[in-house]
C-alpha positions as CSV (number, residue, x, y, z in Angstrom):
1,X,-98.4,50.4,82.8
2,X,-97.3,47.0,81.6
3,X,-100.6,46.5,79.9
4,X,-100.4,49.9,78.1
5,X,-96.9,49.0,76.9
6,X,-98.1,45.7,75.4
7,X,-101.0,47.5,73.6
8,X,-98.6,50.0,72.1
9,X,-96.3,47.3,70.9
10,X,-99.2,45.4,69.3
11,X,-100.4,48.6,67.6
12,X,-96.9,49.3,66.3
13,X,-96.7,45.8,65.0
14,X,-100.0,46.2,63.2
15,X,-99.0,49.4,61.6
16,X,-95.7,47.9,60.4
17,X,-97.6,44.9,59.1
18,X,-100.0,47.0,57.1
19,X,-97.2,49.1,55.7
20,X,-95.3,46.0,54.6
21,X,-98.5,44.6,53.0
22,X,-99.1,47.8,51.1
23,X,-95.5,47.9,49.9
24,X,-95.6,44.3,48.8
25,X,-98.9,44.8,47.0
26,X,-97.6,47.9,45.3
27,X,-94.5,46.2,44.1
28,X,-96.3,43.1,42.7
29,X,-96.0,42.9,38.9
30,X,-99.3,44.0,37.3
31,X,-101.2,41.4,35.3
32,X,-100.9,42.0,31.6
33,X,-103.9,43.6,29.8
34,X,-104.0,43.4,26.1
35,X,-106.6,45.4,24.2
36,X,-108.1,43.6,21.2
37,X,-108.9,46.8,19.2
38,X,-108.1,50.5,18.9
39,X,-111.3,51.3,17.0
40,X,-113.7,53.8,18.5
41,X,-117.4,52.6,18.7
42,X,-118.6,56.0,17.7
43,X,-116.6,56.0,14.5
44,X,-117.7,52.6,13.2
45,X,-119.8,52.5,10.1
46,X,-120.2,48.8,9.2
47,X,-120.6,45.5,11.0
48,X,-120.9,42.0,9.5
49,X,-121.6,38.8,11.3
50,X,-121.0,35.4,9.7
51,X,-121.4,31.9,11.2
52,X,-119.9,28.6,10.2
53,X,-123.5,27.2,10.6
54,X,-126.2,29.8,10.1
55,X,-127.2,32.8,8.1
56,X,-125.0,35.9,8.0
57,X,-126.2,39.5,8.5
58,X,-124.8,43.0,8.1
59,X,-125.4,46.5,9.5
60,X,-124.6,50.0,8.3
61,X,-124.7,53.3,10.1
62,X,-126.4,56.1,8.2
63,X,-126.0,59.4,9.9
64,X,-126.5,58.5,13.5
65,X,-128.9,55.5,12.9
66,X,-128.0,51.9,12.4
67,X,-129.8,49.8,9.8
68,X,-129.8,46.1,9.0
69,X,-128.8,45.8,5.3
70,X,-128.7,42.0,4.9
71,X,-130.5,39.7,4.7
72,X,-133.2,42.4,5.1
73,X,-133.4,46.2,5.0
74,X,-134.7,47.5,8.3
75,X,-134.0,49.9,11.1
76,X,-131.9,48.2,13.8
77,X,-132.3,48.4,17.6
78,X,-129.7,51.1,18.4
79,X,-129.0,49.8,21.9
80,X,-128.5,46.3,20.7
81,X,-125.9,47.5,18.2
82,X,-124.1,49.4,20.9
83,X,-123.9,46.2,23.0
84,X,-122.4,44.4,20.0
85,X,-119.8,47.2,19.7
86,X,-118.8,46.5,23.3
87,X,-116.5,43.9,21.8
88,X,-114.1,46.8,20.9
89,X,-113.5,47.4,24.6
90,X,-112.5,43.7,25.3
91,X,-109.2,43.1,27.0
92,X,-107.3,39.9,27.7
93,X,-104.6,38.6,30.1
94,X,-103.5,36.1,27.4
95,X,-102.1,36.9,24.0
96,X,-100.9,34.0,21.8
97,X,-99.5,33.8,18.3
98,X,-102.2,33.0,15.7
99,X,-100.7,29.6,14.8
100,X,-102.1,26.1,14.9
101,X,-105.6,27.6,14.9
102,X,-107.3,24.2,14.8
103,X,-106.6,23.7,18.5
104,X,-108.7,26.8,19.3
105,X,-111.5,25.7,16.8
106,X,-110.5,28.8,14.7
107,X,-109.8,27.0,11.4
108,X,-112.5,27.8,10.4
109,X,-114.0,29.8,13.2
110,X,-117.5,29.2,14.5
111,X,-118.3,32.9,14.2
112,X,-116.7,36.0,12.8
113,X,-117.6,39.6,13.5
114,X,-116.1,42.2,11.1
115,X,-116.3,45.7,12.5
116,X,-115.2,48.1,9.7
117,X,-112.0,46.4,8.6
118,X,-111.1,44.5,11.7
119,X,-112.1,40.8,11.9
120,X,-112.8,39.0,15.2
121,X,-113.0,35.3,15.0
122,X,-114.6,33.3,17.8
123,X,-113.4,29.8,18.6
124,X,-113.8,27.3,21.5
125,X,-113.8,28.1,25.2
126,X,-111.0,27.3,27.6
127,X,-112.2,24.4,29.8
128,X,-110.4,25.7,32.9
129,X,-111.3,29.4,32.8
130,X,-114.5,29.2,30.6
131,X,-113.1,32.1,28.6
132,X,-113.4,32.4,24.8
133,X,-110.6,32.2,22.3
134,X,-110.9,35.1,19.9
135,X,-108.5,35.7,17.1
136,X,-107.9,39.2,15.6
137,X,-104.9,40.5,13.7
138,X,-102.0,38.1,14.2
139,X,-102.9,37.1,17.7
140,X,-105.3,34.9,19.7
141,X,-106.8,36.2,22.9
142,X,-108.7,34.7,25.9
143,X,-111.7,37.0,26.7
144,X,-114.8,36.7,28.7
145,X,-117.6,34.6,27.1
146,X,-119.8,37.6,27.9
147,X,-118.8,39.1,24.5
148,X,-120.1,36.1,22.6
149,X,-123.5,36.5,24.4
150,X,-123.8,40.0,23.0
151,X,-123.9,38.8,19.4
152,X,-127.4,38.0,18.2
153,X,-127.7,34.6,16.5
154,X,-130.3,35.9,14.0
155,X,-130.8,39.2,12.1
156,X,-134.4,39.7,13.3
157,X,-133.1,39.9,16.9
158,X,-131.6,43.2,15.9
159,X,-134.9,44.8,14.6
160,X,-135.9,48.0,16.3
161,X,-138.6,48.0,19.0
162,X,-139.4,51.7,18.5
163,X,-142.1,52.9,16.1
164,X,-140.2,56.0,15.2
165,X,-136.6,57.0,14.5
166,X,-135.0,59.1,17.2
167,X,-135.1,62.2,15.0
168,X,-138.7,61.7,13.8
169,X,-141.2,64.0,15.5
170,X,-144.9,63.4,14.9
171,X,-147.1,66.5,14.6
172,X,-150.4,64.8,13.5
173,X,-152.1,61.5,13.9
174,X,-155.1,60.6,11.8
175,X,-157.3,57.6,12.8
176,X,-160.4,56.2,11.4
177,X,-162.7,58.1,13.8
178,X,-160.6,60.9,15.2
179,X,-157.6,63.1,14.7
180,X,-154.9,64.5,17.0
181,X,-152.6,67.3,15.7
182,X,-150.2,69.9,16.9
183,X,-150.4,73.6,15.8
184,X,-148.2,76.3,17.1
185,X,-146.8,73.9,19.8
186,X,-150.3,73.0,21.1
187,X,-152.1,69.7,20.6
188,X,-155.8,69.3,20.0
189,X,-158.3,66.5,19.4
190,X,-161.0,66.4,16.7
191,X,-163.8,66.0,17.1
192,X,-163.5,67.9,20.3
193,X,-164.5,65.9,23.4
194,X,-167.0,67.1,26.0
195,X,-165.7,69.7,28.4
196,X,-165.5,67.2,31.3
197,X,-163.4,64.8,29.2
198,X,-161.2,67.4,27.5
199,X,-157.5,66.5,28.0
200,X,-155.0,69.1,29.2
201,X,-151.9,69.9,27.2
202,X,-150.0,67.7,29.7
203,X,-152.4,64.8,28.9
204,X,-151.9,65.4,25.2
205,X,-148.2,65.6,25.4
206,X,-148.1,62.3,27.4
207,X,-150.3,60.6,24.7
208,X,-148.0,61.8,21.9
209,X,-145.0,60.7,23.8
210,X,-146.6,57.2,24.3
211,X,-146.7,56.9,20.5
212,X,-143.2,58.4,19.9
213,X,-141.4,56.5,22.7
214,X,-143.3,53.2,23.1
215,X,-141.1,50.1,22.9
216,X,-142.7,46.9,21.5
217,X,-142.5,43.6,23.3
218,X,-141.8,41.8,20.0
219,X,-140.6,42.9,16.5
220,X,-140.9,40.8,13.4
221,X,-140.5,41.2,9.7
222,X,-143.9,42.2,8.2
223,X,-145.5,39.7,5.8
224,X,-146.9,42.5,3.6
225,X,-150.6,41.5,3.9
226,X,-153.0,44.4,3.4
227,X,-155.1,45.7,6.3
228,X,-158.4,47.6,6.3
229,X,-157.3,50.1,9.1
230,X,-154.3,52.4,9.2
231,X,-153.0,55.3,11.2
232,X,-151.6,58.2,9.2
233,X,-148.8,60.1,10.9
234,X,-147.4,63.4,9.7
235,X,-143.9,64.4,10.9
236,X,-142.4,67.8,11.6
237,X,-140.4,67.7,8.4
238,X,-143.5,67.2,6.3
239,X,-143.1,63.5,5.5
240,X,-145.8,61.0,6.3
241,X,-145.6,57.6,8.0
242,X,-148.3,55.0,7.7
243,X,-149.0,52.3,10.3
244,X,-151.1,49.3,9.3
245,X,-153.3,48.0,12.2
246,X,-152.9,44.2,12.1
247,X,-155.0,43.6,15.2
248,X,-156.0,45.2,18.4
249,X,-156.9,42.1,20.5
250,X,-155.7,40.1,22.4
251,X,-152.6,42.2,21.7
252,X,-152.0,45.3,19.7
253,X,-150.0,44.7,16.5
254,X,-148.9,47.5,14.2
255,X,-146.9,47.3,11.0
256,X,-144.7,50.0,9.4
257,X,-144.8,49.2,5.7
258,X,-142.0,51.5,4.7
259,X,-139.7,49.5,6.9
260,X,-141.4,46.1,6.4
261,X,-141.5,45.6,10.2
262,X,-144.4,44.9,12.6
263,X,-144.5,45.7,16.3
264,X,-146.4,43.7,19.0
265,X,-147.5,45.4,22.2
266,X,-149.6,44.2,25.1
267,X,-153.4,44.5,24.8
268,X,-153.4,47.4,27.3
269,X,-151.6,49.5,24.7
270,X,-154.7,49.4,22.5
271,X,-156.4,51.7,25.1
272,X,-153.4,54.0,25.1
273,X,-152.5,54.3,21.4
274,X,-155.7,53.6,19.6
275,X,-158.1,55.7,21.5
276,X,-158.4,59.5,21.7
277,X,-156.5,61.1,24.6
278,X,-158.7,62.0,27.5
279,X,-158.3,63.9,30.8
280,X,-156.0,62.1,33.2
281,X,-158.6,61.4,35.9
282,X,-161.0,60.1,33.2
283,X,-158.3,57.8,31.8
284,X,-157.6,56.5,35.3
285,X,-161.3,55.8,35.8
286,X,-161.6,54.0,32.5
287,X,-158.6,51.8,33.3
288,X,-160.0,50.8,36.8
């Protein structure tokens, strides 16, 4: 009985201790959390990035699509822009008056990001916390240096990696030796392949999706040099997009002249994008 009594006392003490800990924790003052912005990422229309040393660039949202507008006009990588806009969600435990900015390396700042009409100025890092000093409005905040890493150093880092806009729907592809087109919701290949090589609608849909959704390994500004081979693509809205074939080996490089951008894919993508779609088992046999 004595042992049972001791166990009960220990359990009661443990319960009281846990209750005291929970009460103490619940009554601790909460750490301050200061938001740097009240802007909504979805409502933003313009972004400008300037550096104390280095070129500036700017972006503009047209409809639902982001474009680089300076120093070049080109479609931007939408996910990259959204990462840049993560700055609007930054919070800080420290909020200081925006005075004596030189001590934060904010006069002038190393980098400024203007999102619509709000300016974020980036200064030095705190040697103890490794957090970044960022000034906006009439205050200076300490935020994670993660936000600085989201800001591309050069405009071409923001170039899109997708051949088509998200709202562009191809319905016809015309190559030098063959054509793939969609009529009444069904795809066909011309000239028609032999029966044993004829692709199914699933095969054709996959091939069209490879073109529409493929993401390049590298995107660069196109130098404008003429090429002898092109791919003519007709979209569902009746407009046409032309891709210049820069090379097929050792990697596939396509340029989109209307956007002055070229896309580099692995050499394997030449087999996928530049050859007629075939039956799945035939495609597998060719790849092996």
